N, C-alpha and C positions, 0 to 999 in steps of 0.2 A: 674320892671317885676319880677314876682316870678317864681321860678322853683320848680318842684316836687323833692322829695328825689331821685327818680330813674334817674332824669336828672342830678343831682349833683354827685351822686356816683353810679358807676357800681357795683351793688350788687354781681354779680358773681365774679368779681375781688376781691372785699372786702372779700367775703367768702373764696376764695382761699387763700388769704394772711392770713386770720385768721386761717385757717386750717393748713397752712404751719408753722406758728409761734407758734401755740399751746398756751402753758401757757405764753409765752413771748409776746403774742399779745398786751395786754393792755399796757405793758411797752413800746414796740416799737411804738405803736400808740401815746403814750404820747410824745415820742421823735419827732415824725412827727409833732405834734402840736407845740412843743417848737421850732423845727427847722423852721417850717412854719412861725411862728411869727417873728423869727429873719430874715428869708429870705425876708419877706414882708417889714420889717423895712429897711433892706439894699437896697431893690429895691426902696423904697420911697426916701431914702436919696440920692441914685445915681441919681434919676430923678430930685430931687431938685438941685443937683450939676451939672446936665446935663453932667454926666460922664458915657459914654457908657461902658467903660472897667469895671467899678464897678457894672454894671448890670449883666454881664455874669454869674458869679459864683452863686449868690443867685437865679437867674432865673433858672439856670441849676439844682441846688439842689432842688428847689421847684418842678420843672418839674418831676424829677426822683422819688422823694418821693410820689408825687401825683399819678403818674401812678401806683405805687406799691399798693396803697390803693384804687384804682378805682376812684379817684377824677379826672375824665377825662376832665371836663371843665376847672378846675384849671390847670391841666397839659398842656392842649392845649394853654391856655393863657400865661403860663410861657414860653412855647416853642416859642410863637410868640415874646415875649420880648427878650428871649435869641438870637433868630435868628436875630432880628433887631439890637440888641446890637452888636453882632459879625460883622454884616455887617458894622455898623458905625465905629467900631474899625478898620476894614480892610481898609476902605476908608479914 
Protein backbone atom coordinates (compact mmCIF):
# COMPACT_ATOMS: atom_id res chain seq x y z
CA UNK A 1 0.00 0.00 0.00
CA UNK A 2 1.49 3.31 -1.03
CA UNK A 3 1.18 6.57 0.81
CA UNK A 4 1.39 10.11 -0.48
CA UNK A 5 4.08 12.45 0.81
CA UNK A 6 1.42 14.39 2.71
CA UNK A 7 0.38 11.22 4.55
CA UNK A 8 3.96 10.39 5.49
CA UNK A 9 5.15 13.85 6.59
CA UNK A 10 3.12 16.65 8.09
CA UNK A 11 4.44 19.49 5.97
CA UNK A 12 3.42 22.18 8.48
CA UNK A 13 5.41 20.55 11.27
CA UNK A 14 8.33 19.94 8.93
CA UNK A 15 8.31 23.59 7.84
CA UNK A 16 8.07 24.81 11.43
CA UNK A 17 11.06 22.69 12.45
CA UNK A 18 12.98 23.88 9.40
CA UNK A 19 12.25 27.49 10.28
CA UNK A 20 13.23 27.04 13.93
CA UNK A 21 16.50 25.30 13.11
CA UNK A 22 17.50 27.68 10.33
CA UNK A 23 20.97 26.94 9.01
CA UNK A 24 21.26 23.91 11.32
CA UNK A 25 18.29 22.18 9.71
CA UNK A 26 20.18 20.00 7.23
CA UNK A 27 22.70 18.90 9.86
CA UNK A 28 19.99 18.03 12.41
CA UNK A 29 17.92 16.26 9.76
CA UNK A 30 21.03 14.18 9.03
CA UNK A 31 21.22 13.26 12.72
CA UNK A 32 17.57 12.21 12.56
CA UNK A 33 18.38 9.91 9.67
CA UNK A 34 21.42 8.43 11.42
CA UNK A 35 19.59 8.01 14.72
CA UNK A 36 16.58 6.55 12.92
CA UNK A 37 18.67 3.87 11.27
CA UNK A 38 20.25 3.01 14.63
CA UNK A 39 16.88 2.96 16.39
CA UNK A 40 15.35 0.70 13.74
CA UNK A 41 18.31 -1.69 13.95
CA UNK A 42 18.00 -1.78 17.76
CA UNK A 43 14.24 -2.40 17.54
CA UNK A 44 14.79 -5.23 15.05
CA UNK A 45 17.47 -6.78 17.27
CA UNK A 46 15.28 -6.55 20.37
CA UNK A 47 12.43 -8.17 18.45
CA UNK A 48 14.69 -11.02 17.36
CA UNK A 49 15.81 -11.45 20.97
CA UNK A 50 12.23 -11.12 22.24
CA UNK A 51 13.49 -8.56 24.76
CA UNK A 52 10.84 -5.96 25.59
CA UNK A 53 13.19 -3.93 27.78
CA UNK A 54 15.55 -3.38 24.85
CA UNK A 55 12.65 -2.08 22.73
CA UNK A 56 11.75 0.85 24.96
CA UNK A 57 14.62 3.30 24.42
CA UNK A 58 15.02 3.03 20.65
CA UNK A 59 11.25 3.21 20.15
CA UNK A 60 11.06 6.24 22.45
CA UNK A 61 13.92 7.95 20.60
CA UNK A 62 12.42 7.24 17.19
CA UNK A 63 9.03 8.50 18.37
CA UNK A 64 10.34 11.82 19.66
CA UNK A 65 12.54 12.60 16.70
CA UNK A 66 9.82 11.61 14.25
CA UNK A 67 7.29 13.97 15.87
CA UNK A 68 9.79 16.83 15.59
CA UNK A 69 10.12 16.39 11.83
CA UNK A 70 6.45 15.74 11.16
CA UNK A 71 6.85 12.03 10.44
CA UNK A 72 3.59 11.36 12.24
CA UNK A 73 2.93 7.84 10.93
CA UNK A 74 6.39 6.71 11.98
CA UNK A 75 6.04 8.45 15.35
CA UNK A 76 2.69 6.78 15.99
CA UNK A 77 4.09 3.35 15.13
CA UNK A 78 7.13 3.90 17.35
CA UNK A 79 4.78 4.98 20.14
CA UNK A 80 2.78 1.76 19.77
CA UNK A 81 5.98 -0.24 20.05
CA UNK A 82 7.14 1.75 23.08
CA UNK A 83 3.81 1.45 24.90
CA UNK A 84 3.60 -2.30 24.25
CA UNK A 85 7.21 -2.83 25.30
CA UNK A 86 6.68 -0.86 28.53
CA UNK A 87 3.57 -2.92 29.22
CA UNK A 88 5.42 -6.21 28.82
CA UNK A 89 8.33 -4.98 30.94
CA UNK A 90 5.90 -4.12 33.73
CA UNK A 91 4.12 -7.48 33.66
